[in-house]
N, C-alpha and C positions, 0 to 999 in steps of 0.2 A: 883265107886259111885260118883256120878255130887253132889257137895257141894252146889248148888244153889237150887235145887230141890230134892234131894236124889234119882233121879232116877239112875239106875244101865244101864250104857252101854257096849255095847261088840262090841271090836276091833278085825278082822279077820286081821293076818299078815304072813308073811314068814321069820321077820326080827327077831330071835332069841336072836340076841346080846344086845338088847335092852330092859330095862325094860318095866313095863306096863304104867309106868306114862310117861316117854318119848314117847312111842306110841300115848299115848292119848294127850300130849301136841303137839305131829307133826300135829294129826287129828284135834288138835283146832286151831293149824295155818292154816292149809289148808283151813278148813273151814271160816277163817277170809278171806284168799283170794277170795275164792268164791263168799264173801259177797259184798268184793270189788268191783269186776269185776260186779254183779249184779247191785249195783249201776251204775255201769259207764255206762254200756248198757243202765238203765233205766232214767239218768240223764244228759250223756255226748252226748248221741246220737251218739256214734260212731259204724258205721256199720261195719268197715272191717278197718285192720290197711294197712298203706300206704306201709309200708316197714315192713321187718322181723327180721330184726335183733334188739338185744337189745336195743340199741340206737334207734330206728326209732320209737320202740313201745313205749318207756318212754318219749320219744321229745312228741310224739301225745297225749300221755293220759295226761302231765303236759302240753299241749298248751290247750286241752279240757279241764283241771280243772280251769286255769287262767281267760277263757272263761267264763266259767258257774261262776265261783266265781265273775266276773266284772260286769256280768248280773243280778246275785243275790242281788249285794252291789248297783247298779246303781237303782234296783227295787223297793229295802229297803227305800233307801233314798227317794225316791221320792215319796214314799206311795202312788203308783199306784195301781190301781183296778186291772189291765191288770196282765194275769199270766205269769208267768216266759216266758213259750213257748212265746205266744203273743209280750212279751217284746222283745226275739230274733228276730222273724219275722220283727217286725220294724227293728233294727236294720241292720238284714242283706239288708232288701229291701231300706234302707239311707246309707249304707254303702260308697258311693260316693258322697253323698252330706255332706255339710260342715254345720253342725247346732247342737247344743245345744242338749244333750241328755234327759236332761230335760223339756226341751222345746217342743219337739218332743214327750215324752208321755204324755203330758197335752194335747197338740194340739190332739191327738190321741184318747184321753179317754174322750173330749168332742164329738166328733165326733163319738164315738164307733164303731170303725173300725170294719168291716166284718171277721168271722173266714175263714182264709186260709186254705183249705184243701188239697191243690194240692202238689205232690211233684216236681214239674215243678218249675225251677229257676225264679222268677217273679222281676223285676225291679220298685222300686215307682217314677215313672215321673211325676210331676206335682205339 
């Protein structure tokens, strides 16, 4: 019986050595992992992993999380009306130019940039 809503859950297992509570805890932990990977797919935009070993996957996830958090922080500090996706596009388009990111966001907000829907790599010259 689930404590939060009183719903009875049934789990099927072939592990006869563990108690029902231990099996339920394992399913609960697995569900947390599933939610984490769902969040990764939705927010970090990791399409595929570049390496196959644990260290490569872990490093790629950590780098993506740091990038996400930095973009989120910049977006929040700037009080920008741009979406996080639009900020990411601006940053990607201006990676090779030395500009203050807050000035870049302010300038782009005033110009109301068009939405970029292409998967093609674009460069912001000009």
